[in-house]
Each structure stands twice: as C-alpha cells, then as structure tokens.
C-alpha positions as semicolon CSV with decimal commas, in nm:
position;residue;x (nm);y (nm);z (nm)
1;M;13,848;-5,879;-2,383
2;P;13,438;-5,975;-2,445
3;Q;13,476;-6,156;-2,111
4;A;13,563;-5,877;-1,949
5;I;13,272;-5,710;-2,035
6;F;13,055;-5,937;-1,814
7;D;13,281;-5,961;-1,566
8;I;13,087;-5,731;-1,304
9;R;13,060;-5,833;-0,923
10;W;12,758;-5,854;-0,725
11;I;12,866;-5,569;-0,530
12;D;12,881;-5,342;-0,840
13;L;12,467;-5,419;-0,902
14;V;12,411;-5,362;-0,557
15;D;12,584;-5,025;-0,575
16;V;12,380;-4,910;-0,905
17;L;12,021;-5,050;-0,736
18;I;12,114;-4,838;-0,433
19;V;12,211;-4,517;-0,638
20;A;11,914;-4,574;-0,872
21;F;11,656;-4,629;-0,567
22;I;11,822;-4,294;-0,398
23;I;11,772;-4,041;-0,715
24;Y;11,363;-4,245;-0,770
25;R;11,330;-4,132;-0,376
26;L;11,460;-3,758;-0,414
27;M;11,259;-3,760;-0,757
28;L;10,912;-3,856;-0,553
29;L;11,038;-3,624;-0,302
30;V;11,049;-3,296;-0,534
31;K;10,747;-3,398;-0,798
32;G;10,512;-3,141;-0,817
33;T;10,707;-2,882;-0,618
34;R;10,898;-2,587;-0,744
35;A;11,195;-2,755;-0,684
36;E;11,100;-2,980;-0,957
37;K;11,131;-2,705;-1,221
38;M;11,434;-2,551;-1,095
39;L;11,584;-2,920;-1,135
40;W;11,491;-2,943;-1,452
41;G;11,652;-2,592;-1,541
42;L;11,987;-2,718;-1,391
43;A;11,954;-3,007;-1,608
44;I;11,947;-2,828;-1,947
45;I;12,228;-2,641;-1,822
46;V;12,439;-2,928;-1,767
47;L;12,344;-3,044;-2,084
48;V;12,404;-2,714;-2,246
49;Y;12,780;-2,734;-2,050
50;F;12,869;-3,089;-2,215
51;I;12,712;-2,968;-2,564
52;S;12,958;-2,627;-2,538
53;Q;13,245;-2,876;-2,466
54;R;13,197;-3,115;-2,714
55;M;13,148;-2,818;-2,986
56;E;13,441;-2,644;-2,866
57;L;13,216;-2,300;-2,787
58;F;13,516;-2,168;-2,527
59;T;13,316;-1,880;-2,408
60;L;13,010;-2,060;-2,316
61;H;13,173;-2,346;-2,192
62;W;13,393;-2,117;-1,955
63;I;13,080;-1,924;-1,827
64;L;12,895;-2,262;-1,754
65;S;13,223;-2,437;-1,560
66;N;13,231;-2,134;-1,348
67;F;12,856;-2,117;-1,272
68;L;12,867;-2,530;-1,213
69;S;13,195;-2,481;-0,980
70;S;12,953;-2,314;-0,749
71;I;12,630;-2,540;-0,804
72;V;12,674;-2,717;-0,425
73;I;12,643;-2,365;-0,267
74;I;12,374;-2,277;-0,526
75;V;12,182;-2,584;-0,453
76;I;12,182;-2,543;-0,090
77;V;12,076;-2,173;-0,070
78;V;11,798;-2,228;-0,333
79;F;11,699;-2,576;-0,204
80;Q;11,730;-2,515;0,147
81;R;11,354;-2,564;0,251
82;D;11,314;-2,889;0,071
83;I;11,677;-3,025;0,200
84;R;11,535;-2,960;0,538
85;R;11,227;-3,157;0,447
86;V;11,413;-3,409;0,308
87;L;11,655;-3,487;0,579
88;V;11,307;-3,469;0,826
89;Q;11,166;-3,750;0,647
90;V;11,480;-3,925;0,651
91;G;11,411;-3,939;1,041
92;K;11,039;-3,951;1,030
93;T;10,846;-4,134;1,268
94;S;10,546;-4,337;1,350
95;L;10,207;-4,209;1,246
96;F;9,982;-4,255;1,549
97;G;10,232;-4,429;1,781
98;R;10,309;-4,808;1,800
99;G;10,141;-4,825;1,402
100;E;9,779;-4,744;1,478
101;R;9,593;-4,591;1,220
102;L;9,312;-4,311;1,181
103;R;9,007;-4,497;1,278
104;E;8,688;-4,443;1,099
105;E;8,536;-4,248;1,384
106;L;8,817;-3,969;1,381
107;F;8,765;-3,926;0,989
108;E;8,361;-3,876;1,067
109;E;8,448;-3,638;1,391
110;L;8,675;-3,455;1,152
111;A;8,450;-3,417;0,897
112;R;8,129;-3,328;1,111
113;A;8,322;-3,048;1,294
114;T;8,488;-2,927;0,978
115;F;8,141;-2,885;0,787
116;Q;7,968;-2,738;1,085
117;M;8,245;-2,494;1,092
118;S;8,192;-2,409;0,720
119;E;7,807;-2,380;0,768
120;K;7,877;-2,102;1,033
121;K;8,162;-1,942;0,850
122;I;8,405;-2,028;1,157
123;G;8,786;-2,008;1,077
124;A;8,966;-2,304;1,127
125;L;9,313;-2,459;1,110
126;I;9,353;-2,824;1,179
127;V;9,696;-3,007;1,132
128;L;9,716;-3,383;1,124
129;E;10,045;-3,531;1,182
130;R;10,151;-3,813;0,927
131;N;10,504;-3,978;0,903
132;V;10,714;-3,670;0,994
133;G;10,685;-3,548;1,386
134;L;10,567;-3,207;1,459
135;G;10,768;-3,168;1,756
136;D;10,919;-2,847;1,696
137;Y;10,536;-2,682;1,639
138;L;10,422;-2,838;1,939
139;E;10,623;-2,608;2,166
140;M;10,437;-2,351;2,087
141;G;10,012;-2,316;2,178
142;I;9,811;-2,451;2,471
143;D;9,885;-2,791;2,578
144;V;9,529;-2,985;2,578
145;D;9,561;-3,363;2,534
146;A;9,220;-3,430;2,436
147;K;8,989;-3,680;2,268
148;V;8,915;-3,569;1,892
149;S;8,543;-3,489;1,877
150;S;8,350;-3,247;1,691
151;E;8,212;-3,053;1,958
152;M;8,568;-2,965;2,113
153;L;8,682;-2,877;1,762
154;V;8,384;-2,634;1,725
155;S;8,453;-2,526;2,072
156;I;8,857;-2,435;1,993
157;F;8,762;-2,240;1,719
158;N;8,469;-2,023;1,843
159;P;8,521;-1,675;1,767
160;T;8,544;-1,608;2,112
161;S;8,793;-1,848;2,242
162;P;9,134;-1,717;2,283
163;T;9,271;-2,007;2,063
164;H;9,074;-1,899;1,753
165;D;9,344;-1,760;1,525
166;G;9,596;-2,049;1,573
167;A;9,575;-2,397;1,471
168;A;9,496;-2,720;1,659
169;I;9,740;-3,003;1,640
170;I;9,652;-3,375;1,614
171;R;9,904;-3,629;1,683
172;K;9,865;-3,972;1,783
173;G;9,498;-3,965;1,752
174;R;9,454;-3,694;1,999
175;I;9,400;-3,313;1,989
176;S;9,806;-3,240;2,126
177;R;9,781;-2,890;2,131
178;V;9,588;-2,598;2,000
179;G;9,653;-2,189;1,947
180;C;9,962;-2,286;1,764
181;F;10,116;-2,061;1,474
182;L;10,270;-2,230;1,160
183;P;10,526;-2,074;0,928
184;L;10,383;-1,928;0,601
185;T;10,445;-2,014;0,241
186;K;10,709;-1,803;0,088
187;D;10,610;-1,926;-0,271
188;P;10,571;-1,628;-0,493
189;E;10,341;-1,750;-0,697
190;I;10,073;-1,801;-0,424
191;S;9,717;-1,689;-0,539
192;K;9,637;-1,338;-0,388
193;T;9,301;-1,465;-0,308
194;L;9,448;-1,693;-0,007
195;G;9,424;-1,605;0,314
196;T;9,711;-1,636;0,600
197;R;9,535;-1,958;0,703
198;H;9,572;-2,105;0,397
199;R;9,945;-1,956;0,378
200;A;10,022;-2,129;0,685
201;A;9,875;-2,456;0,562
202;L;10,071;-2,438;0,250
203;G;10,393;-2,330;0,472
204;L;10,376;-2,647;0,702
205;T;10,323;-2,910;0,436
206;E;10,606;-2,755;0,226
207;E;10,829;-2,856;0,525
208;T;10,668;-3,147;0,687
209;D;10,442;-3,420;0,543
210;A;10,139;-3,320;0,761
211;A;9,795;-3,282;0,644
212;V;9,627;-2,996;0,703
213;I;9,231;-2,821;0,707
214;V;9,156;-2,515;0,640
215;V;8,791;-2,375;0,698
216;S;8,785;-1,978;0,551
217;E;8,643;-1,750;0,808
218;E;8,503;-1,526;0,480
219;T;8,345;-1,786;0,258
220;G;8,330;-2,100;0,472
221;E;8,515;-2,278;0,208
222;V;8,665;-2,610;0,293
223;S;9,017;-2,717;0,189
224;L;9,258;-2,954;0,254
225;V;9,619;-2,905;0,191
226;S;9,914;-3,191;0,164
227;D;10,245;-3,173;0,019
228;G;10,228;-2,805;-0,066
229;K;9,943;-2,833;-0,262
230;I;9,581;-2,747;-0,188
231;D;9,248;-2,871;-0,249
232;R;8,985;-2,587;-0,234
233;N;8,603;-2,587;-0,217
234;M;8,549;-2,947;-0,145
235;N;8,210;-3,105;-0,061
236;A;8,176;-3,307;0,251
237;E;8,185;-3,643;0,061
238;A;8,499;-3,559;-0,162
239;F;8,642;-3,423;0,152
240;R;8,649;-3,770;0,367
241;Q;8,765;-3,940;0,062
242;R;9,069;-3,732;0,007
243;L;9,124;-3,751;0,381
244;K;9,137;-4,112;0,382
245;S;9,353;-4,159;0,083
246;S;9,607;-3,906;0,197
247;F;9,655;-4,135;0,526
248;L;9,662;-4,459;0,306
249;E;9,921;-4,310;0,093
250;A;10,151;-4,223;0,406
251;N;10,074;-4,562;0,553
252;P;10,070;-4,821;0,265
C-alpha cells in the first residue's frame, strides 16, 4: 500500500505542471482588474457551497447548487471582455516585427512630442502596439505609414487638423494610421474627471496589451495607460522611465 502512494507516472507530473502553469498565467492576466475581485467572490461562493454541504445546510446548499450549475454561462457573460483579451493574447504577434525593439530615439521623439503638446495644451491620443496586434483598429482612420517624429505627431494633433480628435497608432516602429476611434471603457467605477480620450485609452487597454499616451486638452496633463491602469500627471523623466519599462515587460 505505501508503495502505491509513490507509484506516480512522469506524465502525471507533466499534467499537474501544465495545469499549474495555466492557472498561474490566468491569475497574472486578471491581476489588478475588476475580474480579479469577481473571481475572489466566486471562490468564496464555492467555499460556502462545500461548507453548506458538509454542515447539511440543505436550503443554502440547494440555492448555491442551482447557482453554480449555471456558472459557465455567468462567467461568459460577466467576463466576456476579459475572455476576449485572453484569447487575443494566445494568438499574440511580434511587437515590432522580426523581434525589433523600440529604439532609444523613438522614445525620445515620443517624449518630445508629448510634452510639446502638453505645454500648448494640445489634446492627443497615441497608441503603441505591443504583443497583441491591433489589426481590428487599423481598419479605421487614415493610412499614413510615416516615421515617428515629434514634428509629425504635433502636426497630426494640431487643433486645425482633421485627425485631431482621433488616435494615432504606432505599429512596427512607424505611425501606421491616424484619426482612429477606440472603444470606450465600460467600467462604472471610472473617475468622472476623466474625459473621452482617457476613457478610450482605458477601453483599448482593457481589450489589448497596447500602451496609450494621453495628453489632456483642458489641462495639458500627460498620462500613460496600460493594462487597464492609468498613470496620471507625469513629468518628462517619469514618463520616459514608465514607457521604457512597459516595453521591457512586454519583451523580457
């Protein structure tokens, strides 16, 4: 009998490791999002379900049993945006094609343009593609395919430009399209002080792993949005460091 306890095949260990890895990756994907709180809530419900069964609390057990029998449908409805994000990340693309990383001059051009617009209170929305491709959003807007430069970006978001209100998407180290419209966040807990640009940035980063630069037209405040989180009122040095770290995390 004791010998049977240790009679474990190597394939069983592989099976356990694969499941553990999948659970770990799922936890990382929902960490810091509204889905994390909901998953904790579901975990508590499951725990109460087993406790009610153990303690023979029949009415409570019956209610939770009926609730959990529909858990798959509930999860799909509640987490549809998060599920979509996970599926997109499974088929993620290379950041800038052929393993090319953002170069130092690209960061500098972005920082220069961002704070030039900040000083003049020119509103801007700049999207940087990371691992998840943004092909769905490239179908909108105007095709540009231009080198990233501070002069180009400032001209795109000039108040007299027809592309001023849309987003500029940087893909494979170049400005791919401008005047693009992004999905607005549906998070009911978002601050009422955030405008349409911030809501669009949050909406896109809830569905993809893109990093989005936002310049407020009202205050000139510079924000960087990624993974559904927003860093606000950044100075030039903090902006550069945060932008670089975002892409180092995406390309370890």
